[in-house]
All heavy atoms as atom14 arrays in JSON, in Angstrom:
{
  "sequence": "MLAPRTTWRARRLAADFGEGMDARTAWVMARLAGHPDERGYAMGHLDEDRRAAD",
  "atom14_mask": [
    [1, 1, 1, 1, 1, 1, 1, 1, 0, 0, 0, 0, 0, 0],
    [1, 1, 1, 1, 1, 1, 1, 1, 0, 0, 0, 0, 0, 0],
    [1, 1, 1, 1, 1, 0, 0, 0, 0, 0, 0, 0, 0, 0],
    [1, 1, 1, 1, 1, 1, 1, 0, 0, 0, 0, 0, 0, 0],
    [1, 1, 1, 1, 1, 1, 1, 1, 1, 1, 1, 0, 0, 0],
    [1, 1, 1, 1, 1, 1, 1, 0, 0, 0, 0, 0, 0, 0],
    [1, 1, 1, 1, 1, 1, 1, 0, 0, 0, 0, 0, 0, 0],
    [1, 1, 1, 1, 1, 1, 1, 1, 1, 1, 1, 1, 1, 1],
    [1, 1, 1, 1, 1, 1, 1, 1, 1, 1, 1, 0, 0, 0],
    [1, 1, 1, 1, 1, 0, 0, 0, 0, 0, 0, 0, 0, 0],
    [1, 1, 1, 1, 1, 1, 1, 1, 1, 1, 1, 0, 0, 0],
    [1, 1, 1, 1, 1, 1, 1, 1, 1, 1, 1, 0, 0, 0],
    [1, 1, 1, 1, 1, 1, 1, 1, 0, 0, 0, 0, 0, 0],
    [1, 1, 1, 1, 1, 0, 0, 0, 0, 0, 0, 0, 0, 0],
    [1, 1, 1, 1, 1, 0, 0, 0, 0, 0, 0, 0, 0, 0],
    [1, 1, 1, 1, 1, 1, 1, 1, 0, 0, 0, 0, 0, 0],
    [1, 1, 1, 1, 1, 1, 1, 1, 1, 1, 1, 0, 0, 0],
    [1, 1, 1, 1, 0, 0, 0, 0, 0, 0, 0, 0, 0, 0],
    [1, 1, 1, 1, 1, 1, 1, 1, 1, 0, 0, 0, 0, 0],
    [1, 1, 1, 1, 0, 0, 0, 0, 0, 0, 0, 0, 0, 0],
    [1, 1, 1, 1, 1, 1, 1, 1, 0, 0, 0, 0, 0, 0],
    [1, 1, 1, 1, 1, 1, 1, 1, 0, 0, 0, 0, 0, 0],
    [1, 1, 1, 1, 1, 0, 0, 0, 0, 0, 0, 0, 0, 0],
    [1, 1, 1, 1, 1, 1, 1, 1, 1, 1, 1, 0, 0, 0],
    [1, 1, 1, 1, 1, 1, 1, 0, 0, 0, 0, 0, 0, 0],
    [1, 1, 1, 1, 1, 0, 0, 0, 0, 0, 0, 0, 0, 0],
    [1, 1, 1, 1, 1, 1, 1, 1, 1, 1, 1, 1, 1, 1],
    [1, 1, 1, 1, 1, 1, 1, 0, 0, 0, 0, 0, 0, 0],
    [1, 1, 1, 1, 1, 1, 1, 1, 0, 0, 0, 0, 0, 0],
    [1, 1, 1, 1, 1, 0, 0, 0, 0, 0, 0, 0, 0, 0],
    [1, 1, 1, 1, 1, 1, 1, 1, 1, 1, 1, 0, 0, 0],
    [1, 1, 1, 1, 1, 1, 1, 1, 0, 0, 0, 0, 0, 0],
    [1, 1, 1, 1, 1, 0, 0, 0, 0, 0, 0, 0, 0, 0],
    [1, 1, 1, 1, 0, 0, 0, 0, 0, 0, 0, 0, 0, 0],
    [1, 1, 1, 1, 1, 1, 1, 1, 1, 1, 0, 0, 0, 0],
    [1, 1, 1, 1, 1, 1, 1, 0, 0, 0, 0, 0, 0, 0],
    [1, 1, 1, 1, 1, 1, 1, 1, 0, 0, 0, 0, 0, 0],
    [1, 1, 1, 1, 1, 1, 1, 1, 1, 0, 0, 0, 0, 0],
    [1, 1, 1, 1, 1, 1, 1, 1, 1, 1, 1, 0, 0, 0],
    [1, 1, 1, 1, 0, 0, 0, 0, 0, 0, 0, 0, 0, 0],
    [1, 1, 1, 1, 1, 1, 1, 1, 1, 1, 1, 1, 0, 0],
    [1, 1, 1, 1, 1, 0, 0, 0, 0, 0, 0, 0, 0, 0],
    [1, 1, 1, 1, 1, 1, 1, 1, 0, 0, 0, 0, 0, 0],
    [1, 1, 1, 1, 0, 0, 0, 0, 0, 0, 0, 0, 0, 0],
    [1, 1, 1, 1, 1, 1, 1, 1, 1, 1, 0, 0, 0, 0],
    [1, 1, 1, 1, 1, 1, 1, 1, 0, 0, 0, 0, 0, 0],
    [1, 1, 1, 1, 1, 1, 1, 1, 0, 0, 0, 0, 0, 0],
    [1, 1, 1, 1, 1, 1, 1, 1, 1, 0, 0, 0, 0, 0],
    [1, 1, 1, 1, 1, 1, 1, 1, 0, 0, 0, 0, 0, 0],
    [1, 1, 1, 1, 1, 1, 1, 1, 1, 1, 1, 0, 0, 0],
    [1, 1, 1, 1, 1, 1, 1, 1, 1, 1, 1, 0, 0, 0],
    [1, 1, 1, 1, 1, 0, 0, 0, 0, 0, 0, 0, 0, 0],
    [1, 1, 1, 1, 1, 0, 0, 0, 0, 0, 0, 0, 0, 0],
    [1, 1, 1, 1, 1, 1, 1, 1, 0, 0, 0, 0, 0, 0]
  ],
  "atom14_positions": [
    [[32.19, -21.51, 29.86], [33.45, -21.63, 29.17], [33.82, -23.1, 29.08], [33.61, -23.93, 30.08], [34.58, -20.86, 29.88], [35.87, -21.01, 29.23], [37.25, -20.3, 30.15], [37.08, -18.65, 29.58], [0.0, 0.0, 0.0], [0.0, 0.0, 0.0], [0.0, 0.0, 0.0], [0.0, 0.0, 0.0], [0.0, 0.0, 0.0], [0.0, 0.0, 0.0]],
    [[34.27, -23.61, 27.95], [34.7, -24.94, 27.8], [36.02, -25.19, 28.47], [36.81, -24.33, 28.46], [34.79, -25.22, 26.29], [33.56, -25.09, 25.48], [33.91, -25.42, 24.0], [32.46, -26.04, 25.96], [0.0, 0.0, 0.0], [0.0, 0.0, 0.0], [0.0, 0.0, 0.0], [0.0, 0.0, 0.0], [0.0, 0.0, 0.0], [0.0, 0.0, 0.0]],
    [[36.1, -26.34, 29.1], [37.34, -26.74, 29.73], [38.38, -27.07, 28.67], [38.15, -27.95, 27.86], [37.03, -27.94, 30.71], [0.0, 0.0, 0.0], [0.0, 0.0, 0.0], [0.0, 0.0, 0.0], [0.0, 0.0, 0.0], [0.0, 0.0, 0.0], [0.0, 0.0, 0.0], [0.0, 0.0, 0.0], [0.0, 0.0, 0.0], [0.0, 0.0, 0.0]],
    [[39.57, -26.47, 28.75], [40.64, -26.7, 27.79], [41.01, -28.21, 27.71], [41.28, -28.77, 26.62], [41.78, -25.86, 28.18], [41.19, -24.85, 29.07], [39.98, -25.46, 29.72], [0.0, 0.0, 0.0], [0.0, 0.0, 0.0], [0.0, 0.0, 0.0], [0.0, 0.0, 0.0], [0.0, 0.0, 0.0], [0.0, 0.0, 0.0], [0.0, 0.0, 0.0]],
    [[41.11, -28.86, 28.85], [41.55, -30.26, 28.79], [40.46, -31.14, 28.14], [40.79, -32.02, 27.4], [41.82, -30.7, 30.22], [42.29, -32.22, 30.28], [42.65, -32.61, 31.68], [43.91, -31.93, 31.98], [44.4, -31.99, 33.19], [43.79, -32.57, 34.2], [45.57, -31.4, 33.47], [0.0, 0.0, 0.0], [0.0, 0.0, 0.0], [0.0, 0.0, 0.0]],
    [[39.27, -30.84, 28.48], [38.17, -31.61, 27.85], [38.11, -31.38, 26.33], [37.99, -32.35, 25.58], [36.77, -31.17, 28.46], [36.8, -31.45, 29.81], [35.64, -31.99, 27.88], [0.0, 0.0, 0.0], [0.0, 0.0, 0.0], [0.0, 0.0, 0.0], [0.0, 0.0, 0.0], [0.0, 0.0, 0.0], [0.0, 0.0, 0.0], [0.0, 0.0, 0.0]],
    [[38.31, -30.17, 25.94], [38.36, -29.83, 24.47], [39.55, -30.6, 23.79], [39.36, -31.13, 22.68], [38.47, -28.26, 24.29], [37.42, -27.74, 24.87], [38.5, -28.05, 22.8], [0.0, 0.0, 0.0], [0.0, 0.0, 0.0], [0.0, 0.0, 0.0], [0.0, 0.0, 0.0], [0.0, 0.0, 0.0], [0.0, 0.0, 0.0], [0.0, 0.0, 0.0]],
    [[40.72, -30.61, 24.42], [41.85, -31.34, 23.86], [41.55, -32.79, 23.72], [41.75, -33.37, 22.7], [43.12, -31.06, 24.72], [44.29, -31.83, 24.22], [45.1, -31.42, 23.24], [44.77, -33.11, 24.71], [46.07, -32.34, 23.04], [45.88, -33.41, 23.97], [44.32, -34.01, 25.69], [46.57, -34.6, 24.11], [45.07, -35.18, 25.86], [46.17, -35.45, 25.1]],
    [[40.95, -33.36, 24.73], [40.55, -34.82, 24.76], [39.55, -35.1, 23.61], [39.6, -36.12, 23.0], [40.08, -35.27, 26.09], [41.14, -35.39, 27.17], [40.53, -35.79, 28.5], [41.59, -35.89, 29.48], [41.33, -35.89, 30.77], [40.1, -35.76, 31.22], [42.31, -36.04, 31.64], [0.0, 0.0, 0.0], [0.0, 0.0, 0.0], [0.0, 0.0, 0.0]],
    [[38.57, -34.19, 23.55], [37.54, -34.45, 22.5], [38.17, -34.37, 21.1], [37.76, -35.14, 20.26], [36.53, -33.27, 22.71], [0.0, 0.0, 0.0], [0.0, 0.0, 0.0], [0.0, 0.0, 0.0], [0.0, 0.0, 0.0], [0.0, 0.0, 0.0], [0.0, 0.0, 0.0], [0.0, 0.0, 0.0], [0.0, 0.0, 0.0], [0.0, 0.0, 0.0]],
    [[39.07, -33.42, 20.9], [39.72, -33.43, 19.54], [40.49, -34.74, 19.27], [40.46, -35.27, 18.14], [40.64, -32.26, 19.46], [39.93, -30.95, 19.37], [40.82, -29.77, 19.29], [40.1, -28.54, 19.1], [40.6, -27.34, 19.25], [41.89, -27.19, 19.4], [39.82, -26.29, 19.1], [0.0, 0.0, 0.0], [0.0, 0.0, 0.0], [0.0, 0.0, 0.0]],
    [[41.17, -35.28, 20.31], [41.95, -36.42, 20.07], [40.98, -37.64, 19.88], [41.19, -38.45, 18.98], [42.8, -36.75, 21.37], [43.92, -35.79, 21.62], [45.06, -35.95, 20.71], [45.56, -37.26, 20.94], [46.33, -37.91, 20.02], [46.62, -37.39, 18.9], [46.74, -39.11, 20.24], [0.0, 0.0, 0.0], [0.0, 0.0, 0.0], [0.0, 0.0, 0.0]],
    [[39.89, -37.68, 20.63], [38.91, -38.72, 20.43], [38.22, -38.7, 19.0], [38.15, -39.76, 18.37], [37.73, -38.59, 21.51], [36.65, -39.56, 21.53], [37.23, -40.99, 21.82], [35.62, -39.17, 22.56], [0.0, 0.0, 0.0], [0.0, 0.0, 0.0], [0.0, 0.0, 0.0], [0.0, 0.0, 0.0], [0.0, 0.0, 0.0], [0.0, 0.0, 0.0]],
    [[37.88, -37.56, 18.63], [37.35, -37.44, 17.19], [38.28, -37.8, 16.2], [37.96, -38.41, 15.2], [36.81, -36.01, 17.08], [0.0, 0.0, 0.0], [0.0, 0.0, 0.0], [0.0, 0.0, 0.0], [0.0, 0.0, 0.0], [0.0, 0.0, 0.0], [0.0, 0.0, 0.0], [0.0, 0.0, 0.0], [0.0, 0.0, 0.0], [0.0, 0.0, 0.0]],
    [[39.57, -37.39, 16.35], [40.6, -37.75, 15.36], [40.83, -39.28, 15.33], [40.9, -39.85, 14.26], [41.9, -37.02, 15.69], [0.0, 0.0, 0.0], [0.0, 0.0, 0.0], [0.0, 0.0, 0.0], [0.0, 0.0, 0.0], [0.0, 0.0, 0.0], [0.0, 0.0, 0.0], [0.0, 0.0, 0.0], [0.0, 0.0, 0.0], [0.0, 0.0, 0.0]],
    [[40.84, -39.9, 16.54], [41.03, -41.36, 16.56], [39.84, -42.08, 15.97], [39.98, -43.11, 15.33], [41.3, -41.81, 17.99], [42.59, -41.39, 18.56], [43.46, -40.94, 17.77], [42.72, -41.43, 19.82], [0.0, 0.0, 0.0], [0.0, 0.0, 0.0], [0.0, 0.0, 0.0], [0.0, 0.0, 0.0], [0.0, 0.0, 0.0], [0.0, 0.0, 0.0]],
    [[38.62, -41.54, 16.15], [37.39, -42.26, 15.66], [37.26, -42.07, 14.13], [36.82, -42.95, 13.47], [36.16, -41.63, 16.37], [34.94, -42.36, 16.08], [34.64, -43.57, 16.79], [34.06, -41.95, 15.1], [33.42, -44.32, 16.57], [32.81, -42.6, 14.81], [32.58, -43.85, 15.6], [0.0, 0.0, 0.0], [0.0, 0.0, 0.0], [0.0, 0.0, 0.0]],
    [[37.61, -40.9, 13.64], [37.45, -40.66, 12.22], [36.27, -39.73, 11.94], [35.85, -39.03, 12.72], [0.0, 0.0, 0.0], [0.0, 0.0, 0.0], [0.0, 0.0, 0.0], [0.0, 0.0, 0.0], [0.0, 0.0, 0.0], [0.0, 0.0, 0.0], [0.0, 0.0, 0.0], [0.0, 0.0, 0.0], [0.0, 0.0, 0.0], [0.0, 0.0, 0.0]],
    [[35.88, -39.75, 10.65], [34.97, -38.73, 10.2], [33.53, -38.88, 10.72], [32.74, -38.0, 10.73], [34.86, -38.77, 8.68], [36.14, -38.3, 7.96], [35.97, -38.29, 6.49], [34.85, -38.21, 6.01], [37.05, -38.34, 5.82], [0.0, 0.0, 0.0], [0.0, 0.0, 0.0], [0.0, 0.0, 0.0], [0.0, 0.0, 0.0], [0.0, 0.0, 0.0]],
    [[33.18, -40.02, 11.3], [31.91, -40.31, 11.72], [31.43, -39.72, 13.09], [30.29, -39.82, 13.49], [0.0, 0.0, 0.0], [0.0, 0.0, 0.0], [0.0, 0.0, 0.0], [0.0, 0.0, 0.0], [0.0, 0.0, 0.0], [0.0, 0.0, 0.0], [0.0, 0.0, 0.0], [0.0, 0.0, 0.0], [0.0, 0.0, 0.0], [0.0, 0.0, 0.0]],
    [[32.36, -38.99, 13.74], [31.97, -38.38, 15.09], [31.99, -36.83, 14.99], [32.97, -36.29, 14.53], [33.01, -38.88, 16.12], [32.6, -38.27, 17.6], [33.73, -38.86, 18.81], [33.22, -40.57, 18.97], [0.0, 0.0, 0.0], [0.0, 0.0, 0.0], [0.0, 0.0, 0.0], [0.0, 0.0, 0.0], [0.0, 0.0, 0.0], [0.0, 0.0, 0.0]],
    [[30.84, -36.26, 15.38], [30.84, -34.85, 15.41], [31.51, -34.27, 16.62], [31.76, -34.94, 17.61], [29.43, -34.27, 15.23], [28.48, -34.64, 16.42], [29.01, -35.34, 17.37], [27.38, -34.13, 16.41], [0.0, 0.0, 0.0], [0.0, 0.0, 0.0], [0.0, 0.0, 0.0], [0.0, 0.0, 0.0], [0.0, 0.0, 0.0], [0.0, 0.0, 0.0]],
    [[31.81, -32.98, 16.64], [32.57, -32.35, 17.71], [31.78, -32.33, 19.04], [32.36, -32.55, 20.09], [32.91, -30.94, 17.3], [0.0, 0.0, 0.0], [0.0, 0.0, 0.0], [0.0, 0.0, 0.0], [0.0, 0.0, 0.0], [0.0, 0.0, 0.0], [0.0, 0.0, 0.0], [0.0, 0.0, 0.0], [0.0, 0.0, 0.0], [0.0, 0.0, 0.0]],
    [[30.5, -32.15, 18.98], [29.7, -32.12, 20.21], [29.65, -33.46, 20.9], [29.78, -33.58, 22.09], [28.25, -31.61, 19.88], [27.39, -31.46, 21.12], [26.06, -30.89, 20.82], [26.21, -29.57, 20.42], [25.38, -28.58, 20.57], [24.25, -28.86, 21.19], [25.59, -27.37, 20.15], [0.0, 0.0, 0.0], [0.0, 0.0, 0.0], [0.0, 0.0, 0.0]],
    [[29.44, -34.52, 20.13], [29.49, -35.85, 20.7], [30.79, -36.15, 21.31], [30.88, -36.71, 22.39], [29.1, -36.92, 19.63], [27.78, -36.57, 19.15], [29.05, -38.3, 20.23], [0.0, 0.0, 0.0], [0.0, 0.0, 0.0], [0.0, 0.0, 0.0], [0.0, 0.0, 0.0], [0.0, 0.0, 0.0], [0.0, 0.0, 0.0], [0.0, 0.0, 0.0]],
    [[31.9, -35.83, 20.63], [33.21, -36.11, 21.09], [33.44, -35.37, 22.43], [34.01, -35.86, 23.37], [34.26, -35.71, 20.07], [0.0, 0.0, 0.0], [0.0, 0.0, 0.0], [0.0, 0.0, 0.0], [0.0, 0.0, 0.0], [0.0, 0.0, 0.0], [0.0, 0.0, 0.0], [0.0, 0.0, 0.0], [0.0, 0.0, 0.0], [0.0, 0.0, 0.0]],
    [[32.93, -34.1, 22.45], [33.21, -33.29, 23.65], [32.47, -33.89, 24.82], [33.04, -34.05, 25.92], [32.71, -31.87, 23.49], [33.27, -30.9, 24.5], [34.43, -30.24, 24.52], [32.62, -30.58, 25.75], [34.57, -29.53, 25.66], [33.41, -29.72, 26.41], [31.42, -30.98, 26.32], [33.19, -29.21, 27.67], [31.13, -30.48, 27.66], [32.0, -29.59, 28.26]],
    [[31.22, -34.36, 24.64], [30.42, -34.93, 25.74], [31.1, -36.24, 26.22], [31.22, -36.51, 27.44], [28.98, -35.19, 25.27], [28.24, -36.07, 26.26], [28.24, -33.85, 25.13], [0.0, 0.0, 0.0], [0.0, 0.0, 0.0], [0.0, 0.0, 0.0], [0.0, 0.0, 0.0], [0.0, 0.0, 0.0], [0.0, 0.0, 0.0], [0.0, 0.0, 0.0]],
    [[31.52, -37.07, 25.28], [32.24, -38.33, 25.61], [33.48, -38.05, 26.43], [33.71, -38.67, 27.46], [32.54, -39.17, 24.41], [31.21, -39.73, 23.78], [31.61, -40.65, 22.25], [32.47, -42.06, 22.98], [0.0, 0.0, 0.0], [0.0, 0.0, 0.0], [0.0, 0.0, 0.0], [0.0, 0.0, 0.0], [0.0, 0.0, 0.0], [0.0, 0.0, 0.0]],
    [[34.21, -37.07, 26.04], [35.52, -36.73, 26.76], [35.16, -36.16, 28.1], [35.83, -36.5, 29.12], [36.3, -35.68, 25.91], [0.0, 0.0, 0.0], [0.0, 0.0, 0.0], [0.0, 0.0, 0.0], [0.0, 0.0, 0.0], [0.0, 0.0, 0.0], [0.0, 0.0, 0.0], [0.0, 0.0, 0.0], [0.0, 0.0, 0.0], [0.0, 0.0, 0.0]],
    [[34.16, -35.34, 28.2], [33.72, -34.78, 29.52], [33.28, -35.81, 30.4], [33.66, -35.86, 31.68], [32.58, -33.69, 29.3], [32.27, -32.97, 30.54], [33.37, -32.05, 30.91], [33.06, -31.39, 32.15], [33.91, -30.61, 32.84], [35.07, -30.41, 32.36], [33.54, -30.06, 33.93], [0.0, 0.0, 0.0], [0.0, 0.0, 0.0], [0.0, 0.0, 0.0]],
    [[32.53, -36.84, 29.99], [31.99, -37.82, 30.85], [33.07, -38.79, 31.33], [33.0, -39.34, 32.4], [30.9, -38.61, 30.18], [29.6, -37.91, 29.98], [28.59, -38.69, 29.21], [28.98, -37.44, 31.33], [0.0, 0.0, 0.0], [0.0, 0.0, 0.0], [0.0, 0.0, 0.0], [0.0, 0.0, 0.0], [0.0, 0.0, 0.0], [0.0, 0.0, 0.0]],
    [[34.15, -39.01, 30.54], [35.25, -39.85, 30.97], [35.92, -39.32, 32.16], [36.31, -40.04, 33.07], [36.31, -39.89, 29.84], [0.0, 0.0, 0.0], [0.0, 0.0, 0.0], [0.0, 0.0, 0.0], [0.0, 0.0, 0.0], [0.0, 0.0, 0.0], [0.0, 0.0, 0.0], [0.0, 0.0, 0.0], [0.0, 0.0, 0.0], [0.0, 0.0, 0.0]],
    [[35.95, -37.93, 32.31], [36.58, -37.35, 33.58], [35.62, -36.94, 34.64], [35.96, -36.74, 35.78], [0.0, 0.0, 0.0], [0.0, 0.0, 0.0], [0.0, 0.0, 0.0], [0.0, 0.0, 0.0], [0.0, 0.0, 0.0], [0.0, 0.0, 0.0], [0.0, 0.0, 0.0], [0.0, 0.0, 0.0], [0.0, 0.0, 0.0], [0.0, 0.0, 0.0]],
    [[34.32, -36.76, 34.25], [33.3, -36.27, 35.13], [31.99, -37.04, 34.93], [31.01, -36.44, 34.53], [33.1, -34.8, 34.9], [34.3, -33.93, 35.02], [34.84, -33.52, 36.24], [35.2, -33.54, 34.14], [35.88, -32.8, 36.08], [36.23, -32.83, 34.76], [0.0, 0.0, 0.0], [0.0, 0.0, 0.0], [0.0, 0.0, 0.0], [0.0, 0.0, 0.0]],
    [[31.99, -38.29, 35.37], [30.76, -39.04, 35.12], [29.51, -38.56, 35.87], [28.37, -38.81, 35.51], [31.16, -40.5, 35.66], [32.3, -40.32, 36.47], [32.98, -39.03, 36.04], [0.0, 0.0, 0.0], [0.0, 0.0, 0.0], [0.0, 0.0, 0.0], [0.0, 0.0, 0.0], [0.0, 0.0, 0.0], [0.0, 0.0, 0.0], [0.0, 0.0, 0.0]],
    [[29.71, -37.73, 36.93], [28.6, -37.2, 37.63], [27.85, -36.11, 36.85], [26.73, -35.75, 37.2], [29.08, -36.6, 38.99], [30.18, -35.52, 38.77], [31.11, -35.79, 37.98], [30.13, -34.47, 39.41], [0.0, 0.0, 0.0], [0.0, 0.0, 0.0], [0.0, 0.0, 0.0], [0.0, 0.0, 0.0], [0.0, 0.0, 0.0], [0.0, 0.0, 0.0]],
    [[28.35, -35.69, 35.69], [27.65, -34.79, 34.87], [26.82, -35.42, 33.76], [26.45, -34.81, 32.82], [28.7, -33.8, 34.29], [29.46, -32.99, 35.3], [30.45, -32.03, 34.7], [30.6, -32.0, 33.46], [31.18, -31.38, 35.43], [0.0, 0.0, 0.0], [0.0, 0.0, 0.0], [0.0, 0.0, 0.0], [0.0, 0.0, 0.0], [0.0, 0.0, 0.0]],
    [[26.58, -36.72, 33.88], [25.79, -37.4, 32.86], [24.49, -36.77, 32.53], [24.14, -36.67, 31.36], [25.56, -38.82, 33.33], [24.91, -39.69, 32.26], [24.74, -41.12, 32.8], [24.2, -41.93, 31.73], [22.93, -42.03, 31.43], [22.02, -41.38, 32.1], [22.48, -42.82, 30.46], [0.0, 0.0, 0.0], [0.0, 0.0, 0.0], [0.0, 0.0, 0.0]],
    [[23.72, -36.37, 33.48], [22.41, -35.73, 33.21], [22.58, -34.52, 32.36], [21.84, -34.34, 31.37], [0.0, 0.0, 0.0], [0.0, 0.0, 0.0], [0.0, 0.0, 0.0], [0.0, 0.0, 0.0], [0.0, 0.0, 0.0], [0.0, 0.0, 0.0], [0.0, 0.0, 0.0], [0.0, 0.0, 0.0], [0.0, 0.0, 0.0], [0.0, 0.0, 0.0]],
    [[23.49, -33.68, 32.7], [23.76, -32.43, 31.91], [24.17, -32.8, 30.49], [23.69, -32.2, 29.57], [24.77, -31.6, 32.63], [25.32, -30.44, 31.78], [24.55, -29.33, 31.52], [26.51, -30.53, 31.1], [24.98, -28.39, 30.71], [27.01, -29.53, 30.3], [26.22, -28.42, 30.08], [26.66, -27.44, 29.29], [0.0, 0.0, 0.0], [0.0, 0.0, 0.0]],
    [[25.07, -33.7, 30.42], [25.6, -34.08, 29.08], [24.59, -34.62, 28.18], [24.45, -34.36, 27.01], [26.77, -35.09, 29.27], [0.0, 0.0, 0.0], [0.0, 0.0, 0.0], [0.0, 0.0, 0.0], [0.0, 0.0, 0.0], [0.0, 0.0, 0.0], [0.0, 0.0, 0.0], [0.0, 0.0, 0.0], [0.0, 0.0, 0.0], [0.0, 0.0, 0.0]],
    [[23.66, -35.58, 28.74], [22.61, -36.1, 27.93], [21.58, -35.02, 27.51], [21.16, -35.01, 26.36], [21.91, -37.21, 28.6], [22.76, -38.4, 28.95], [23.43, -39.24, 27.43], [25.15, -38.79, 27.55], [0.0, 0.0, 0.0], [0.0, 0.0, 0.0], [0.0, 0.0, 0.0], [0.0, 0.0, 0.0], [0.0, 0.0, 0.0], [0.0, 0.0, 0.0]],
    [[21.34, -34.1, 28.36], [20.51, -32.94, 28.02], [21.11, -32.16, 26.88], [20.38, -31.63, 25.95], [0.0, 0.0, 0.0], [0.0, 0.0, 0.0], [0.0, 0.0, 0.0], [0.0, 0.0, 0.0], [0.0, 0.0, 0.0], [0.0, 0.0, 0.0], [0.0, 0.0, 0.0], [0.0, 0.0, 0.0], [0.0, 0.0, 0.0], [0.0, 0.0, 0.0]],
    [[22.4, -32.02, 26.9], [23.11, -31.21, 25.97], [22.99, -31.93, 24.52], [22.78, -31.22, 23.53], [24.62, -31.14, 26.32], [25.44, -30.18, 25.48], [25.23, -28.86, 25.54], [26.47, -30.42, 24.71], [26.09, -28.26, 24.72], [26.85, -29.15, 24.22], [0.0, 0.0, 0.0], [0.0, 0.0, 0.0], [0.0, 0.0, 0.0], [0.0, 0.0, 0.0]],
    [[23.11, -33.19, 24.45], [22.93, -33.94, 23.21], [21.52, -33.95, 22.76], [21.23, -33.94, 21.58], [23.52, -35.38, 23.37], [24.99, -35.47, 23.47], [25.43, -36.85, 23.67], [25.71, -34.83, 22.25], [0.0, 0.0, 0.0], [0.0, 0.0, 0.0], [0.0, 0.0, 0.0], [0.0, 0.0, 0.0], [0.0, 0.0, 0.0], [0.0, 0.0, 0.0]],
    [[20.51, -33.97, 23.71], [19.12, -33.98, 23.39], [18.73, -32.73, 22.71], [17.78, -32.67, 21.85], [18.27, -34.22, 24.58], [18.22, -35.71, 25.0], [18.6, -36.59, 24.22], [17.87, -35.96, 26.14], [0.0, 0.0, 0.0], [0.0, 0.0, 0.0], [0.0, 0.0, 0.0], [0.0, 0.0, 0.0], [0.0, 0.0, 0.0], [0.0, 0.0, 0.0]],
    [[19.4, -31.62, 22.95], [19.07, -30.33, 22.31], [19.26, -30.5, 20.76], [18.49, -29.93, 20.0], [19.97, -29.24, 22.82], [19.71, -28.75, 24.25], [20.58, -27.8, 24.75], [21.36, -27.2, 23.96], [20.6, -27.47, 25.95], [0.0, 0.0, 0.0], [0.0, 0.0, 0.0], [0.0, 0.0, 0.0], [0.0, 0.0, 0.0], [0.0, 0.0, 0.0]],
    [[20.26, -31.2, 20.4], [20.47, -31.43, 18.95], [19.37, -32.19, 18.32], [18.88, -31.89, 17.21], [21.81, -32.16, 18.73], [23.06, -31.37, 18.9], [22.93, -30.17, 18.87], [24.14, -31.96, 18.94], [0.0, 0.0, 0.0], [0.0, 0.0, 0.0], [0.0, 0.0, 0.0], [0.0, 0.0, 0.0], [0.0, 0.0, 0.0], [0.0, 0.0, 0.0]],
    [[18.88, -33.24, 19.05], [17.81, -34.07, 18.51], [16.53, -33.27, 18.42], [15.78, -33.3, 17.37], [17.61, -35.23, 19.41], [16.6, -36.21, 18.8], [16.42, -37.55, 19.58], [17.4, -37.83, 20.55], [17.04, -38.27, 21.77], [15.81, -38.41, 22.15], [17.96, -38.56, 22.67], [0.0, 0.0, 0.0], [0.0, 0.0, 0.0], [0.0, 0.0, 0.0]],
    [[16.22, -32.45, 19.38], [15.04, -31.58, 19.3], [15.08, -30.53, 18.29], [14.09, -30.25, 17.59], [14.83, -30.98, 20.64], [14.13, -31.84, 21.68], [13.91, -31.22, 22.94], [15.17, -31.47, 23.73], [15.44, -30.96, 24.92], [14.75, -29.96, 25.41], [16.55, -31.32, 25.54], [0.0, 0.0, 0.0], [0.0, 0.0, 0.0], [0.0, 0.0, 0.0]],
    [[16.24, -29.99, 17.99], [16.41, -29.04, 16.91], [16.2, -29.62, 15.6], [15.78, -28.91, 14.61], [17.81, -28.29, 17.05], [0.0, 0.0, 0.0], [0.0, 0.0, 0.0], [0.0, 0.0, 0.0], [0.0, 0.0, 0.0], [0.0, 0.0, 0.0], [0.0, 0.0, 0.0], [0.0, 0.0, 0.0], [0.0, 0.0, 0.0], [0.0, 0.0, 0.0]],
    [[16.56, -30.87, 15.42], [16.43, -31.51, 14.14], [15.01, -31.9, 13.79], [14.72, -32.02, 12.63], [17.31, -32.78, 14.09], [0.0, 0.0, 0.0], [0.0, 0.0, 0.0], [0.0, 0.0, 0.0], [0.0, 0.0, 0.0], [0.0, 0.0, 0.0], [0.0, 0.0, 0.0], [0.0, 0.0, 0.0], [0.0, 0.0, 0.0], [0.0, 0.0, 0.0]],
    [[14.14, -32.03, 14.83], [12.74, -32.43, 14.65], [11.96, -31.3, 14.04], [12.09, -30.31, 13.9], [12.11, -32.92, 15.94], [12.67, -34.28, 16.33], [13.31, -34.91, 15.51], [12.53, -34.63, 17.48], [0.0, 0.0, 0.0], [0.0, 0.0, 0.0], [0.0, 0.0, 0.0], [0.0, 0.0, 0.0], [0.0, 0.0, 0.0], [0.0, 0.0, 0.0]]
  ]
}
């Protein structure tokens, strides 16, 4: 389940950044801001997108 606070922060981050940021990237950035110890998981989460595009 997604953390509501992280989701709220991600929406704010994406809105502040503009159209160039997708929701998944914003969510990972917001999550890492509060939980830097989850870096390995977050990078793996983003890598899934890269592998799917190949």
